[in-house]
C-alpha positions in Angstrom: 122.3 107.1 76.5 122.5 103.4 77.2 123.4 102.0 80.6 127.3 101.7 80.7 128.8 98.4 79.7 130.9 98.6 82.8 127.7 98.1 84.8 127.0 94.8 83.1 130.6 93.6 83.6 130.6 94.3 87.3 127.1 93.0 87.8 127.8 89.7 86.0 130.9 89.2 88.1 129.0 89.8 91.3 126.3 87.4 90.2 128.8 84.7 89.4 130.7 85.3 92.7 127.7 85.1 95.0 125.4 82.6 93.3 128.1 80.1 92.3 127.9 76.9 90.3 129.5 76.3 86.9 126.1 75.6 85.3 124.8 79.0 86.5 127.9 80.8 85.3 127.2 79.6 81.7 123.6 80.6 81.9 124.4 84.1 83.2 127.0 84.5 80.4 124.4 83.5 77.8 122.0 86.1 79.1 124.5 88.9 79.7 126.5 88.6 76.6 124.0 90.3 74.3 122.1 92.3 76.9 123.9 95.6 76.5 123.3 95.7 72.8 119.8 94.4 72.3 116.8 96.6 71.9 115.5 98.3 75.0 112.2 96.5 74.8 114.0 93.1 74.9 116.3 94.1 77.8 113.3 94.1 80.2 112.3 90.6 79.4 115.9 89.3 79.4 116.5 90.7 82.8 113.2 89.4 84.1 114.2 85.9 83.0 117.6 86.2 84.5 116.3 87.4 87.9 113.7 84.6 87.8 116.5 82.1 87.4 118.6 83.7 90.1 115.6 84.1 92.4 115.0 80.4 92.6 118.5 79.7 93.8 119.1 79.0 97.5 119.7 82.1 99.6 118.8 84.3 96.7 117.7 87.3 98.8 120.9 87.1 100.9 122.9 87.1 97.6 120.8 90.1 96.5 121.8 92.0 99.6 125.5 91.1 99.0 125.4 92.3 95.4 123.6 95.5 96.3 126.1 96.5 98.9 129.1 95.7 96.6 128.0 97.4 93.3 130.2 100.5 93.1 128.6 103.8 92.2 131.2 104.3 89.5 129.7 101.5 87.5 126.8 103.8 86.5 128.9 105.9 84.2 128.1 109.6 83.9 125.1 109.2 86.3 127.5 108.4 89.1 128.6 112.0 89.2 125.1 113.1 89.9 124.8 110.6 92.7 128.1 111.8 94.2 127.3 115.5 94.1 123.6 115.8 94.9 123.2 118.4 97.7 120.9 116.3 99.9 119.6 112.8 100.4 116.3 113.9 98.9 118.1 115.2 95.8 119.9 111.9 95.4 116.6 109.9 95.5 115.0 112.3 93.1 117.9 112.0 90.7 117.7 108.2 90.8 113.9 108.3 90.1 114.3 110.7 87.2 116.9 108.6 85.3 115.5 107.8 81.9 114.5 104.3 80.7 117.7 104.0 78.7 119.7 103.8 81.9 117.3 101.5 83.8 115.9 98.5 81.9 113.2 96.5 83.7 113.0 98.6 86.9 111.2 102.0 87.2 111.6 104.2 90.2 109.3 106.9 91.5 109.7 109.5 94.2 107.1 111.7 95.9 107.4 114.0 98.9 105.2 115.7 101.4 106.2 118.2 104.2 106.9 115.2 106.5 108.2 112.3 104.4 109.4 111.0 101.1 108.2 107.7 99.4 110.5 106.0 96.9 108.8 103.3 94.8 110.1 100.3 92.8 108.0 99.1 89.9 108.6 96.9 86.9 108.3 97.5 83.2 107.2 93.9 82.3 105.6 91.1 84.3 108.0 89.3 86.7 107.5 86.3 89.0 107.5 86.3 92.8 111.1 85.1 93.1 112.4 87.7 90.6 110.6 90.5 92.4 111.8 89.7 95.9 115.4 89.4 94.7 115.4 92.6 92.7 113.8 94.5 95.6 116.3 93.3 98.1 119.2 94.1 95.8 118.0 97.7 95.1 117.2 98.4 98.7 120.6 97.2 99.7 122.2 99.3 97.0 120.2 102.4 97.9 120.9 102.1 101.6 124.6 101.7 101.0 124.8 104.8 98.8 122.8 106.9 101.2 125.0 105.8 104.1 128.0 107.0 102.1 126.4 110.3 101.3 124.9 111.0 104.8 127.5 109.4 107.0 124.9 107.4 108.8 123.2 104.0 108.6 119.5 103.2 109.0 118.1 105.8 106.6 114.7 104.1 106.1 111.8 105.1 108.2 109.9 102.1 106.9 109.8 99.5 104.1 106.4 98.6 102.6 106.9 95.6 100.3 104.5 93.5 98.3 103.6 89.9 99.2 106.5 88.6 97.1 108.9 89.5 100.0 106.9 87.6 102.6 109.2 85.2 104.4 112.3 87.4 103.9 111.8 89.5 107.0 114.7 87.8 108.9 117.1 88.9 106.1 115.9 92.5 106.3 116.3 92.4 110.1 119.9 91.1 109.8 121.0 93.4 107.0 119.1 96.6 107.7 117.9 96.3 111.3 114.4 96.8 110.1 111.5 94.4 109.4 109.4 95.3 106.4 105.6 95.0 106.0 104.8 92.6 103.2 101.2 93.5 102.3 101.7 96.6 100.2 100.5 97.1 96.6 103.8 98.7 95.5 107.3 98.2 96.9 108.0 101.5 98.8 110.9 102.9 100.8 109.7 105.5 103.3 112.0 108.3 104.5 111.4 111.0 107.1 111.8 114.7 106.2 114.8 114.9 108.5 116.7 112.2 106.5 115.7 113.7 103.1 117.2 117.1 104.2 120.5 115.6 105.3 123.4 117.2 103.5 125.5 115.0 101.2 129.1 114.9 102.3 130.3 115.4 98.7 127.7 118.0 97.6 128.5 120.3 94.7 125.4 122.2 93.6 126.8 123.5 90.3 128.1 120.1 89.2 124.9 118.4 90.2 122.7 120.8 88.3 124.8 120.4 85.2 124.8 116.6 85.4 121.0 116.5 86.1 120.3 118.7 83.1 122.4 116.5 80.8 121.2 113.1 82.2 117.4 113.7 82.4 
């Protein structure tokens, strides 16, 4: 099942709103217009090129945080119901990590847990440059924190952020937006959660609905 066209529409509008500039609007339109219909293998490279362009703009990381916090969960189509009804924060993160390639071009998530913590990773399906990586990571971290805050009723859900060198220099933005300064010497971009956070109940939990959606989506 392809990623919903509504996602592309809302994402394009947010990019145009926050990055600005008529020249950039035209470039975004050229990239987005065919993206939802091209082959999956081409989507990765198209998005990598787009984020490279956006990542070179002034205040790109700040714009990434803005877009991440403003992308509504409903833009993800049927998958949004799984995000809304997951029993716990840990279940929400596992559901995101398990979404198939058809729903998530370019970015690949992973999620591993131990008795004491969970580690959520962000990888890429094709080579991307430094500017693209730091923008994408900021955008997804902001989006994930926003969704988890809505589910858990609390902010500051990360125990740690272990980012690659691409995010070096963005520490002030993370401090301002999340109240947490990441390390920037990791091999893989990783979001760390304590077990206490993973076990937090989702305000809108519905186990039967979640199990049904997970079976259909994954």
